[in-house]
C-alpha positions in Angstrom: 0.0 0.0 0.0 2.8 2.4 0.8 5.3 1.1 -1.7 7.7 0.0 1.0 10.3 -2.5 -0.2 9.9 -1.6 -3.9 13.2 -1.5 -5.7 14.3 1.2 -8.1 16.2 1.0 -11.3 18.1 4.2 -12.2 18.9 5.0 -15.8 21.7 7.4 -16.1 21.8 10.4 -18.5 23.7 9.3 -21.6 25.0 12.8 -22.3 25.4 16.3 -20.9 22.7 18.7 -21.7 19.4 20.3 -20.9 16.5 18.0 -19.8 13.2 18.8 -21.5 9.9 16.9 -21.4 9.5 14.5 -24.3 6.2 16.3 -25.0 8.2 19.2 -26.3 10.1 17.1 -28.9 9.0 18.2 -32.4 8.2 14.6 -33.4 4.8 13.0 -32.7 6.3 9.5 -32.3 8.2 10.7 -29.2 6.0 13.5 -27.9 2.9 11.3 -28.2 4.6 8.4 -26.3 4.0 6.1 -29.3 7.1 4.0 -28.5 6.9 4.3 -24.7 7.4 6.8 -22.0 10.4 9.1 -22.2 12.4 12.2 -21.6 14.6 14.3 -23.9 18.0 16.0 -23.6 19.2 18.9 -25.7 22.8 17.7 -26.0 25.8 19.8 -24.9 28.3 17.0 -25.8 29.0 15.0 -28.9 28.6 11.5 -27.6 26.1 9.1 -26.2 27.2 6.8 -23.4 25.6 3.7 -22.0 23.1 4.7 -19.3 23.5 1.4 -17.5 24.8 -2.1 -17.8 23.1 -3.5 -20.9 23.3 -5.3 -24.2 23.0 -3.4 -27.4 19.8 -4.8 -28.9 20.2 -2.8 -32.1 22.6 -0.2 -33.3 21.0 1.5 -36.2 23.3 1.4 -39.2 23.0 5.2 -39.6 24.2 5.7 -36.0 21.3 8.0 -35.2 19.7 5.6 -32.7 20.4 2.7 -30.5 18.2 0.3 -28.5 19.4 -1.3 -25.4 18.2 -4.0 -23.0 19.5 -3.2 -19.5 20.5 -6.1 -17.2 17.5 -5.1 -15.1 15.1 -5.6 -18.0 14.5 -2.0 -19.2 14.1 -1.7 -22.9 15.5 1.7 -23.9 15.7 3.6 -27.2 18.1 6.5 -27.5 17.3 8.6 -30.6 19.6 11.5 -31.5 17.7 14.3 -33.1 14.5 14.7 -35.0 14.2 13.1 -38.5 17.9 12.4 -38.4 17.5 9.0 -40.1 17.4 11.2 -43.2 21.1 12.1 -42.7 21.9 8.5 -43.7 24.7 8.2 -41.2 26.4 11.5 -42.0 27.7 13.1 -38.7 27.5 9.9 -36.7 30.3 7.5 -35.6 29.2 4.2 -34.2 31.4 2.8 -31.3 29.4 -0.3 -30.3 27.6 -2.8 -32.3 24.4 -4.9 -32.0 24.9 -7.8 -29.5 27.7 -6.1 -27.5 27.6 -5.9 -23.8 28.2 -2.4 -22.4 28.8 -0.9 -19.0 27.6 2.5 -17.6 29.6 5.2 -19.4 30.8 3.2 -22.4 30.6 5.3 -25.5 27.9 4.0 -27.8 28.3 6.5 -30.6 29.6 10.0 -31.3 28.0 12.7 -33.4 28.7 16.1 -34.8 26.0 18.3 -33.3 27.2 21.4 -35.2 27.1 19.4 -38.5 23.6 18.0 -37.7 22.3 21.5 -36.9 24.0 23.0 -40.0 22.2 20.5 -42.1 18.9 21.8 -40.6 18.1 19.1 -38.1 17.2 19.4 -34.4 19.7 17.4 -32.1 17.2 17.0 -29.2 17.7 13.4 -28.1 14.8 11.3 -26.9 15.4 8.6 -24.3 12.4 6.2 -24.2 11.5 3.3 -21.9 9.9 1.0 -24.5 8.4 -1.4 -22.0 6.8 0.9 -19.4 3.9 -1.6 -18.7 6.5 -3.9 -17.1 7.0 -1.5 -14.2 4.9 0.1 -11.5 6.1 3.7 -11.8 8.5 5.7 -14.0 9.7 9.2 -13.1 12.1 11.6 -14.9 14.6 14.2 -13.9 13.2 17.7 -13.8 13.9 20.2 -16.5 17.3 21.8 -16.2 20.9 20.9 -16.8 22.1 17.3 -16.4 25.6 15.7 -16.6 26.3 12.4 -18.2 25.9 9.7 -15.6 23.5 11.7 -13.4 20.1 10.0 -12.7 17.7 10.7 -15.6 15.0 8.0 -15.2 13.9 6.2 -12.0 11.8 3.1 -12.5 10.0 1.3 -9.6 9.8 -2.5 -9.9 
């Protein structure tokens, strides 16, 4: 009744930046929670790091997105930018591949934020829990600045 004894899973921020609600992302797939519940970060760095111990479920060949399955059972999607699949890999450098195990802080991919912006794309990065129904509660860091590794998502199991 009071939630005593419930365990929490903490998903770390995969990059430095400004936290914004996913509802403010200019993409209805993310802002409408179509793929799950999420949060967004306006990046201040040019890399995405693993937000926890996980397996890379899928590294998109274009490098603009990665899906992870954490060791605690959270299915995550990290999608750099809005409509950036249209860049066809330009400005992205993949560091990990599908099937690889990663630890918190391992660099998954690097990107050229200035180049992405110069090509007319928004770099706001969505971080989505794709299996929210598997958990009792999901909460997100408040709007404001966050550093890579800081708690971004807290999930009650």
